[in-house]
One Martini backbone bead per residue (centre of mass of N, CA, C, O) as a GRO file, in nm:
protein
  249
    1MET     BB    1   1.373   1.261  -2.322
    2LYS     BB    2   1.041   1.235  -2.253
    3THR     BB    3   0.704   1.179  -2.388
    4PHE     BB    4   0.398   1.302  -2.262
    5CYS     BB    5   0.043   1.226  -2.225
    6ILE     BB    6  -0.260   1.393  -2.110
    7GLY     BB    7  -0.563   1.404  -2.006
    8ASP     BB    8  -0.850   1.494  -1.857
    9ILE     BB    9  -0.848   1.641  -1.538
   10HIS     BB   10  -1.070   1.815  -1.392
   11GLY     BB   11  -0.938   1.898  -1.094
   12GLY     BB   12  -0.748   1.631  -1.040
   13TYR     BB   13  -0.485   1.640  -0.847
   14LYS     BB   14  -0.454   1.354  -0.732
   15SER     BB   15  -0.448   1.211  -1.012
   16PHE     BB   16  -0.210   1.367  -1.129
   17ILE     BB   17   0.003   1.277  -0.924
   18GLN     BB   18  -0.021   0.978  -0.974
   19CYS     BB   19   0.072   0.987  -1.270
   20LEU     BB   20   0.348   1.106  -1.227
   21GLU     BB   21   0.455   0.887  -1.030
   22ARG     BB   22   0.391   0.621  -1.198
   23SER     BB   23   0.568   0.728  -1.460
   24GLY     BB   24   0.832   0.896  -1.375
   25PHE     BB   25   0.817   1.192  -1.400
   26ASP     BB   26   1.032   1.459  -1.521
   27LYS     BB   27   1.014   1.803  -1.471
   28LYS     BB   28   1.309   1.878  -1.599
   29ARG     BB   29   1.314   1.674  -1.870
   30ASP     BB   30   1.033   1.618  -1.947
   31LYS     BB   31   0.751   1.598  -2.155
   32LEU     BB   32   0.425   1.768  -2.147
   33ILE     BB   33   0.109   1.687  -2.291
   34CYS     BB   34  -0.180   1.875  -2.266
   35LEU     BB   35  -0.528   1.816  -2.364
   36GLY     BB   36  -0.696   1.950  -2.158
   37ASP     BB   37  -0.928   2.015  -1.923
   38VAL     BB   38  -0.857   2.117  -1.624
   39ALA     BB   39  -1.123   2.228  -1.598
   40ASP     BB   40  -1.374   2.122  -1.431
   41GLY     BB   41  -1.519   1.951  -1.144
   42TRP     BB   42  -1.310   1.934  -0.944
   43SER     BB   43  -1.166   2.139  -0.672
   44GLU     BB   44  -0.834   2.145  -0.794
   45VAL     BB   45  -0.749   2.349  -1.024
   46PRO     BB   46  -0.523   2.536  -0.909
   47GLU     BB   47  -0.331   2.299  -0.828
   48VAL     BB   48  -0.280   2.203  -1.115
   49PHE     BB   49  -0.159   2.459  -1.229
   50ASP     BB   50   0.075   2.477  -1.034
   51GLU     BB   51   0.206   2.211  -1.127
   52LEU     BB   52   0.243   2.275  -1.427
   53LEU     BB   53   0.441   2.526  -1.364
   54THR     BB   54   0.684   2.310  -1.277
   55ILE     BB   55   0.712   2.244  -1.581
   56ASP     BB   56   0.948   2.291  -1.820
   57ASN     BB   57   0.801   2.086  -2.052
   58LEU     BB   58   0.521   2.245  -2.168
   59VAL     BB   59   0.215   2.148  -2.339
   60TYR     BB   60  -0.072   2.352  -2.392
   61ILE     BB   61  -0.407   2.250  -2.453
   62ILE     BB   62  -0.701   2.381  -2.523
   63GLY     BB   63  -1.018   2.363  -2.387
   64ASN     BB   64  -1.345   2.425  -2.347
   65HIS     BB   65  -1.326   2.468  -2.036
   66ASP     BB   66  -1.082   2.659  -2.047
   67TYR     BB   67  -1.227   2.879  -2.212
   68TRP     BB   68  -1.426   2.960  -1.995
   69LEU     BB   69  -1.209   3.046  -1.794
   70LEU     BB   70  -1.078   3.261  -1.972
   71ASP     BB   71  -1.335   3.435  -1.994
   72TYR     BB   72  -1.348   3.495  -1.694
   73PHE     BB   73  -1.076   3.638  -1.674
   74ASN     BB   74  -1.144   3.859  -1.893
   75THR     BB   75  -1.490   3.919  -1.814
   76ALA     BB   76  -1.654   3.754  -1.584
   77SER     BB   77  -1.781   3.520  -1.710
   78ARG     BB   78  -2.091   3.298  -1.623
   79PRO     BB   79  -2.229   3.077  -1.776
   80HIS     BB   80  -2.446   2.816  -1.753
   81ILE     BB   81  -2.292   2.611  -1.928
   82TRP     BB   82  -2.056   2.613  -1.729
   83THR     BB   83  -2.174   2.575  -1.432
   84SER     BB   84  -2.335   2.301  -1.527
   85GLN     BB   85  -2.028   2.166  -1.628
   86GLY     BB   86  -1.825   2.218  -1.357
   87GLY     BB   87  -1.777   2.538  -1.306
   88LYS     BB   88  -1.855   2.592  -1.012
   89SER     BB   89  -1.591   2.492  -0.870
   90THR     BB   90  -1.404   2.686  -1.020
   91LEU     BB   91  -1.531   2.949  -0.937
   92GLN     BB   92  -1.501   2.909  -0.628
   93SER     BB   93  -1.192   2.891  -0.625
   94TYR     BB   94  -1.137   3.183  -0.747
   95GLU     BB   95  -1.297   3.344  -0.544
   96SER     BB   96  -1.123   3.258  -0.304
   97LEU     BB   97  -0.856   3.375  -0.409
   98LYS     BB   98  -0.955   3.663  -0.411
   99ASN     BB   99  -1.020   3.681  -0.104
  100MET     BB  100  -0.697   3.603  -0.053
  101MET     BB  101  -0.516   3.772  -0.258
  102GLU     BB  102  -0.423   3.556  -0.508
  103PHE     BB  103  -0.323   3.705  -0.788
  104ASN     BB  104  -0.065   3.561  -0.887
  105ARG     BB  105  -0.195   3.291  -0.943
  106ILE     BB  106  -0.410   3.383  -1.139
  107ASP     BB  107  -0.216   3.512  -1.346
  108ALA     BB  108  -0.062   3.249  -1.415
  109HIS     BB  109  -0.310   3.096  -1.526
  110HIS     BB  110  -0.391   3.298  -1.737
  111LYS     BB  111  -0.128   3.289  -1.901
  112LEU     BB  112  -0.138   2.991  -1.977
  113LEU     BB  113  -0.401   3.014  -2.145
  114ARG     BB  114  -0.312   3.241  -2.341
  115ASN     BB  115  -0.050   3.044  -2.436
  116SER     BB  116  -0.201   2.835  -2.570
  117TYR     BB  117  -0.305   2.565  -2.769
  118TYR     BB  118  -0.492   2.415  -3.026
  119HIS     BB  119  -0.229   2.286  -3.151
  120TYR     BB  120   0.014   2.002  -3.197
  121LYS     BB  121   0.325   1.942  -3.374
  122ASP     BB  122   0.569   1.726  -3.414
  123ASP     BB  123   0.864   1.580  -3.549
  124ASN     BB  124   0.669   1.301  -3.596
  125ASN     BB  125   0.381   1.375  -3.698
  126ARG     BB  126   0.225   1.450  -3.436
  127VAL     BB  127  -0.105   1.508  -3.309
  128PHE     BB  128  -0.245   1.756  -3.075
  129VAL     BB  129  -0.577   1.754  -2.937
  130HIS     BB  130  -0.869   1.783  -2.785
  131GLY     BB  131  -1.082   1.681  -3.008
  132GLY     BB  132  -1.037   1.789  -3.322
  133PHE     BB  133  -1.045   1.775  -3.694
  134ASN     BB  134  -1.030   1.879  -4.023
  135TRP     BB  135  -0.848   1.665  -4.244
  136HIS     BB  136  -0.916   1.834  -4.522
  137LYS     BB  137  -0.745   2.030  -4.367
  138SER     BB  138  -0.547   2.224  -4.231
  139LEU     BB  139  -0.471   2.314  -3.922
  140GLU     BB  140  -0.472   2.628  -3.984
  141GLU     BB  141  -0.781   2.613  -4.107
  142ASN     BB  142  -0.874   2.564  -3.830
  143TYR     BB  143  -1.095   2.639  -3.590
  144GLY     BB  144  -1.043   2.661  -3.266
  145LYS     BB  145  -1.327   2.588  -3.147
  146ASP     BB  146  -1.365   2.334  -3.313
  147ILE     BB  147  -1.130   2.172  -3.192
  148MET     BB  148  -1.248   2.160  -2.900
  149TRP     BB  149  -1.540   2.008  -2.998
  150ASP     BB  150  -1.462   1.778  -3.163
  151ARG     BB  151  -1.591   1.429  -3.269
  152ASN     BB  152  -1.568   1.325  -3.565
  153MET     BB  153  -1.288   1.198  -3.568
  154TYR     BB  154  -1.345   0.968  -3.368
  155PHE     BB  155  -1.599   0.850  -3.505
  156THR     BB  156  -1.463   0.786  -3.772
  157ALA     BB  157  -1.250   0.593  -3.660
  158LEU     BB  158  -1.448   0.389  -3.548
  159TYR     BB  159  -1.593   0.316  -3.810
  160TRP     BB  160  -1.346   0.232  -3.989
  161GLN     BB  161  -1.231   0.021  -3.798
  162PHE     BB  162  -1.471  -0.166  -3.802
  163GLN     BB  163  -1.474  -0.226  -4.108
  164HIS     BB  164  -1.177  -0.347  -4.109
  165ASP     BB  165  -1.202  -0.562  -3.889
  166GLU     BB  166  -1.397  -0.741  -4.055
  167ARG     BB  167  -1.134  -0.779  -4.271
  168GLY     BB  168  -0.847  -0.771  -4.129
  169GLU     BB  169  -0.749  -0.467  -4.135
  170LYS     BB  170  -0.549  -0.206  -4.164
  171LEU     BB  171  -0.545   0.145  -4.046
  172ASN     BB  172  -0.517   0.491  -4.203
  173THR     BB  173  -0.715   0.755  -4.201
  174PHE     BB  174  -0.485   0.989  -4.135
  175LYS     BB  175  -0.239   1.019  -4.369
  176ASP     BB  176  -0.086   1.300  -4.285
  177TYR     BB  177  -0.048   1.132  -4.013
  178ASN     BB  178   0.082   0.928  -3.782
  179GLU     BB  179  -0.058   1.069  -3.523
  180ILE     BB  180  -0.341   1.102  -3.287
  181PHE     BB  181  -0.430   1.309  -3.002
  182VAL     BB  182  -0.709   1.279  -2.772
  183GLY     BB  183  -0.994   1.394  -2.609
  184HIS     BB  184  -1.321   1.484  -2.467
  185THR     BB  185  -1.407   1.178  -2.529
  186THR     BB  186  -1.549   0.956  -2.329
  187THR     BB  187  -1.481   0.610  -2.297
  188ASN     BB  188  -1.703   0.532  -2.084
  189TYR     BB  189  -1.924   0.585  -2.327
  190ILE     BB  190  -1.714   0.597  -2.592
  191GLY     BB  191  -1.516   0.349  -2.698
  192THR     BB  192  -1.551   0.042  -2.845
  193HIS     BB  193  -1.553  -0.235  -3.035
  194LYS     BB  194  -1.814  -0.499  -2.981
  195PHE     BB  195  -2.021  -0.692  -3.123
  196ASN     BB  196  -2.142  -0.447  -3.306
  197SER     BB  197  -2.056  -0.243  -3.071
  198ILE     BB  198  -2.040   0.012  -2.833
  199VAL     BB  199  -1.805   0.022  -2.569
  200PRO     BB  200  -1.672   0.070  -2.289
  201SER     BB  201  -1.360   0.235  -2.163
  202ASP     BB  202  -1.070   0.244  -1.922
  203LYS     BB  203  -0.888   0.270  -2.174
  204PRO     BB  204  -0.708   0.337  -2.418
  205VAL     BB  205  -0.800   0.434  -2.746
  206HIS     BB  206  -0.732   0.249  -3.056
  207VAL     BB  207  -0.798   0.406  -3.373
  208SER     BB  208  -0.623   0.359  -3.598
  209ASN     BB  209  -0.424   0.671  -3.574
  210LEU     BB  210  -0.586   0.698  -3.292
  211TRP     BB  211  -0.589   0.855  -2.963
  212ASN     BB  212  -0.772   0.811  -2.655
  213LEU     BB  213  -0.723   0.987  -2.319
  214ASP     BB  214  -1.033   0.981  -2.216
  215GLN     BB  215  -1.125   0.811  -1.894
  216GLY     BB  216  -1.299   0.995  -1.686
  217GLY     BB  217  -1.159   1.209  -1.480
  218GLY     BB  218  -1.433   1.398  -1.446
  219HIS     BB  219  -1.585   1.158  -1.337
  220GLU     BB  220  -1.566   0.797  -1.274
  221GLY     BB  221  -1.282   0.760  -1.364
  222LYS     BB  222  -0.967   0.794  -1.523
  223LEU     BB  223  -0.639   0.891  -1.541
  224THR     BB  224  -0.414   0.950  -1.824
  225ILE     BB  225  -0.076   0.845  -1.901
  226MET     BB  226   0.159   0.873  -2.187
  227ASP     BB  227   0.400   0.724  -2.377
  228VAL     BB  228   0.429   0.813  -2.713
  229ASP     BB  229   0.651   0.597  -2.797
  230THR     BB  230   0.566   0.321  -2.630
  231LYS     BB  231   0.256   0.322  -2.502
  232GLU     BB  232   0.285   0.353  -2.221
  233TYR     BB  233   0.067   0.337  -1.928
  234TRP     BB  234  -0.102   0.536  -1.673
  235GLN     BB  235  -0.317   0.529  -1.376
  236SER     BB  236  -0.545   0.617  -1.179
  237ASP     BB  237  -0.761   0.618  -0.978
  238LEU     BB  238  -1.060   0.653  -0.906
  239VAL     BB  239  -1.166   0.970  -0.873
  240LYS     BB  240  -1.418   0.937  -0.688
  241ASP     BB  241  -1.232   0.813  -0.453
  242LEU     BB  242  -1.061   1.084  -0.410
  243TYR     BB  243  -1.369   1.234  -0.411
  244PRO     BB  244  -1.624   1.142  -0.210
  245ASN     BB  245  -1.764   1.455  -0.166
  246GLU     BB  246  -1.798   1.460  -0.483
  247LYS     BB  247  -1.921   1.494  -0.835
  248GLY     BB  248  -1.797   1.652  -1.039
  249ARG     BB  249  -1.943   1.656  -1.356
   0.00000   0.00000   0.00000
């Protein structure tokens, strides 16, 4: 069994399928750790959830956009902050499913979100979260919603990696863990250091002992899947080219 991790899908079913096919992912044998934010952006959120449910060894970590969708399932809530940040296409998709009486599909997606994780630590002391966490506390002491929204962990890793790169030193900022994998902060906007500034990156960003696998799959970038043991990774085409008539997030 291989273990793969995938970044923020944001309704990009076509990009998701490309990543599975290009990586050779085996849905019956391999494990997939999904870093969350399947919801909101491109129009095929239900199709992504359908595909995820065919994977035998799935670890689903809830993201902030998924949480808005879960709240909609629970209470029919549809706040403007959600619909204005990619949620409109998700809402339309599920309203259409309701009109077609496809309640079994909706219930299956609802159950997946209800049973999702805020964080996951594997047997190799690798931590997987959507946004980040306060590493001065234990994982269990971190509040779930904070974990979904956190960017401080990634920004701190960028800062300290830059300081040590200047001195040619290797760095392990988060010493209690071997590695940490996050999404949430799109590297197309906040990527990596170069010439004393932060520049965009369309590839996974490795700073200190943290990996960021959100390469803008919900925007105009690519979706990334990585073998977490070998660090080999595969990417989709630019997602905007797969959905030429949509805006994404």
